[in-house]
RODO-2510 file (C-alpha; in nm, 4 decimals, decimal comma):
residues 81
     n   res          X          Y          Z
     1     m     0,0000     0,0000     0,0000
     2     a     0,2996     0,2276     0,0254
     3     e     0,3096     0,2724    -0,3529
     4     q    -0,0367     0,4314    -0,3714
     5     s    -0,0897     0,8013    -0,3335
     6     f    -0,2200     0,9695    -0,0207
     7     s    -0,5584     1,0421    -0,1805
     8     e    -0,6041     0,6760    -0,2750
     9     n    -0,5197     0,5637     0,0775
    10     l    -0,7581     0,8242     0,2179
    11     m    -1,0392     0,6982    -0,0059
    12     r    -0,9749     0,3400     0,1082
    13     a    -0,9927     0,4480     0,4716
    14     l    -1,3175     0,6370     0,4140
    15     v    -1,4752     0,3415     0,2335
    16     a    -1,3731     0,1085     0,5157
    17     e    -1,5286     0,3395     0,7751
    18     l    -1,8493     0,3684     0,5727
    19     h    -1,8678    -0,0102     0,5437
    20     v    -1,8374    -0,0525     0,9212
    21     l    -2,1006     0,2186     0,9706
    22     n    -2,3340     0,0317     0,7325
    23     l    -2,2819    -0,2894     0,9298
    24     q    -2,3436    -0,1147     1,2624
    25     t    -2,6622     0,0517     1,1373
    26     a    -2,7969    -0,2669     0,9814
    27     a    -2,7242    -0,4652     1,2995
    28     r    -2,9103    -0,2109     1,5127
    29     e    -3,2099    -0,2100     1,2770
    30     r    -3,2247    -0,5882     1,2270
    31     f    -3,1273    -0,7293     1,5636
    32     g    -3,1436    -0,4341     1,8022
    33     r    -2,7836    -0,4973     1,9104
    34     s    -2,4369    -0,3836     1,8153
    35     y    -2,2617    -0,5638     1,5307
    36     f    -1,9832    -0,6757     1,7620
    37     s    -2,2282    -0,8429     2,0033
    38     l    -2,3799    -1,0648     1,7321
    39     g    -2,3040    -1,4334     1,6947
    40     a    -2,1058    -1,5795     1,4061
    41     h    -2,4128    -1,6808     1,2035
    42     e    -2,5806    -1,3449     1,2536
    43     k    -2,2647    -1,1609     1,1472
    44     t    -2,2322    -1,3762     0,8364
    45     a    -2,5943    -1,3175     0,7383
    46     l    -2,5640    -0,9454     0,8014
    47     d    -2,2380    -0,9243     0,6023
    48     q    -2,4063    -1,0912     0,3055
    49     v    -2,7093    -0,8616     0,3223
    50     v    -2,5005    -0,5444     0,3410
    51     t    -2,2628    -0,6609     0,0669
    52     a    -2,5567    -0,7477    -0,1607
    53     a    -2,7162    -0,4078    -0,0986
    54     v    -2,3919    -0,2221    -0,1709
    55     a    -2,3257    -0,4327    -0,4830
    56     g    -2,6811    -0,3730    -0,6057
    57     n    -2,6497     0,0014    -0,5608
    58     f    -2,3117    -0,0005    -0,7330
    59     a    -2,4523    -0,2010    -1,0259
    60     v    -2,7298     0,0537    -1,0732
    61     v    -2,4948     0,3517    -1,0548
    62     m    -2,2046     0,2122    -1,2589
    63     p    -2,3383    -0,0339    -1,5198
    64     e    -2,0637     0,0396    -1,7723
    65     w    -1,7954    -0,0653    -1,5218
    66     l    -1,9607    -0,4026    -1,4711
    67     a    -2,0205    -0,4652    -1,8411
    68     g    -1,6797    -0,6222    -1,8799
    69     p    -1,3860    -0,5335    -2,0985
    70     q    -1,4616    -0,3566    -2,4221
    71     p    -1,3316    -0,5104    -2,7450
    72     q    -0,9990    -0,3643    -2,8502
    73     q    -0,9917    -0,1360    -3,1487
    74     p    -0,7123    -0,1757    -3,4041
    75     v    -0,4169     0,0457    -3,3246
    76     g    -0,1683     0,1945    -3,5653
    77     f    -0,1697     0,2903    -3,9303
    78     r    -0,3832     0,1104    -4,1827
    79     p    -0,2050    -0,0093    -4,4958
    80     q    -0,2683     0,1966    -4,8058
    81     a    -0,4891     0,0152    -5,0562
***
C-alpha cells in the first residue's frame, strides 16, 4: 500500500469506515444490538445482506464498469490500398 498516493489511501480508509457504519446501522435495525455483540451466524448473514445491498447500488450507478472489458480497437496505421 505504500506505492499508492495519499488520496487513494484516504479513499480506502473512508470506504472502510463507511462499510463498518453500514454494518453497525444494519445490525441495530435488524437485531437491536451492536454488530460486535452478534453471533457468528448473525454476522455472516448481516455481512451478506449489506454486501448485496452495496453491490446492487453499485450495479445501478455504474453499469458500464460491470459490463466487462470492451473489445480492442485496431491500433496503428492502416495499410494503403
